[in-house]
Every structure is written in C-alpha cells, then in structure tokens.
N, C-alpha and C positions, 0 to 999 in steps of 0.2 A: 799197345796198352791204351786202354780207354780211361780218361779221367773219371774219378768218382766224386760225387758231391755229397756233402754231409748236411743234413737238415737238422737243426737244433730241436731238441724236444721242448714241449711247452713248459716243462718244469725247469728249464735253464741248464740242462746238462745232466751228466750222470752222477753228480755229487749228491743228489737227493735233496739239496737245499736250493730251490729256485729263487729267482730274484723276488718274487712275490712273497715267498715264505720269509726271506731275509728282511724285507721291508716290514712285514707284519711283526716279526720278532723285535726289530728295532723300535717300532712304535710301542709295543707292549712294554719293553724295558724302560723307555722314556716315560711312559705313563706311570709305571711303578715308582721310578725314582722321583718324579714330580710329587706324587702323593706322599712319599716318605718325608720329603723335605718341607712340605707346607705346614706351618704351625696351625694348631687347632685354635680357632677364635673363641671357642667355648671353654677352653681349659681354665678352670679357676685357679687363682693363686692366693696365697696368704702370707702375711709377715708374722712371725712368731718371735716374741721377745725372749731373750736368753735367760730371763729370770725364772726361778723356781716358784711354784705356788706358795703364797703366804698362808700361814696357819691361823685360822680363826675358830671361835666356838660356834656351834650350830645356831644357838639362840641369837648371838650377836649378828651373824650373817643374815638371818631371817628378818630381824628387827631393823636393820640398817638399810635394806633395799626394798623399794616399793615399785613394782612394775608399772609403767605408764607415767611415773612421776620422778623418780630418782635420776640424777644425772651422773655422768662419769666422774665429775669433780666431787660430788657428794659421796659416791661409793668409795673413791680413793681416799677421801678424808676419813670416812668411817672405818674402812677395812684395810687400807694401805695398798701399796703397789703390789702387783702380783703378775703371774704369767698371763700375757695377753696375746690373742690371735686376731689380727686385723685382716679382713677380706677386701678384695677389690671393689665389691659393691658397697663398701662403707660400713658394713656390720662389723661388730667386734665382740669377741668372747673373752671374758676374764674368768680364771679358774683359781679358786681358793681351796686349800686343804682344811678339812674339818677335824679339829682335835689332833689325834694321832694319824699316822698314815693309813691305818685300817678303818678309820671312822668315815672316810668318804670324801666327797668334793662338793663344793658349792659353786655352781656355774652361773654366770651372769651374761645374758645376751643384750648388747646395746644396739639400738637402731642407728642408722647413719646420722640422725639428728643428735645423738648423744644421750638419749633417754633410754632407760632400761625397758626392753621389750618383754623379757621374761626371765625367770630364774628356775634353776633346777638343782635339787639336792640329790646327789648320786651316792649310793651306799659304797 
C-alpha cells in the first residue's frame, strides 16, 4: 500500500467556509455591531414640562409678547406658566391654548438669551 497525501484546498476544506470567508464575516459582524451601539452625536433632545397649555385670549397673547424685546419673565407674568419645551441648544418653546380647544395655539420661541425670537398663532 502506498501512502496518500492530502493537499488542502485554498478555500480551507470542503465545508464551503474557508478561513478567509470566516474572517471577513467576523469583521463585517463586528462593524455592524459597533455601528449599532455608537450614539449619534447629532441626535437632538428636549425637555418637556408635564404642564398642559394654559388658556389665553388671542388679543391678550398678541399684546403681551413683543418679539426681540419680551423676556421669559415678562411673558410668564403676562400669560402665566404653560407647556414648555427646552432644547439642548438653549432655545425654548412655550405653547398657550387660545380660547377653546378648537381656537388654536399661540406659540412663543425664546432665544437662548431668554428674549422672544418669534411668535406664531396656529389655527
């Protein structure tokens, strides 16, 4: 009997998954897992107060707030506390209900400095 020698195939055997394929699969899985766990640095966040929007009349809301001039303290004194949304960048939004629930909203945007940047009345 003559001894036979076995020469391994370049793919690493008959299993169909050679060592190169296995390493490539492991690297791809590691890359996917790393991407899934990395937090997004651009993901904005906000803090919302648990309050319900305060109810004010449309005329009172418009007369009490002057964009570029009114401060948070002045708006709170004139219209009262309400639902507030504070963003990471320092901007803040206050929402007031106008008249009845169907009358709409009065929204105030504050700059990080605390001055009213703009207002909007939504139907």
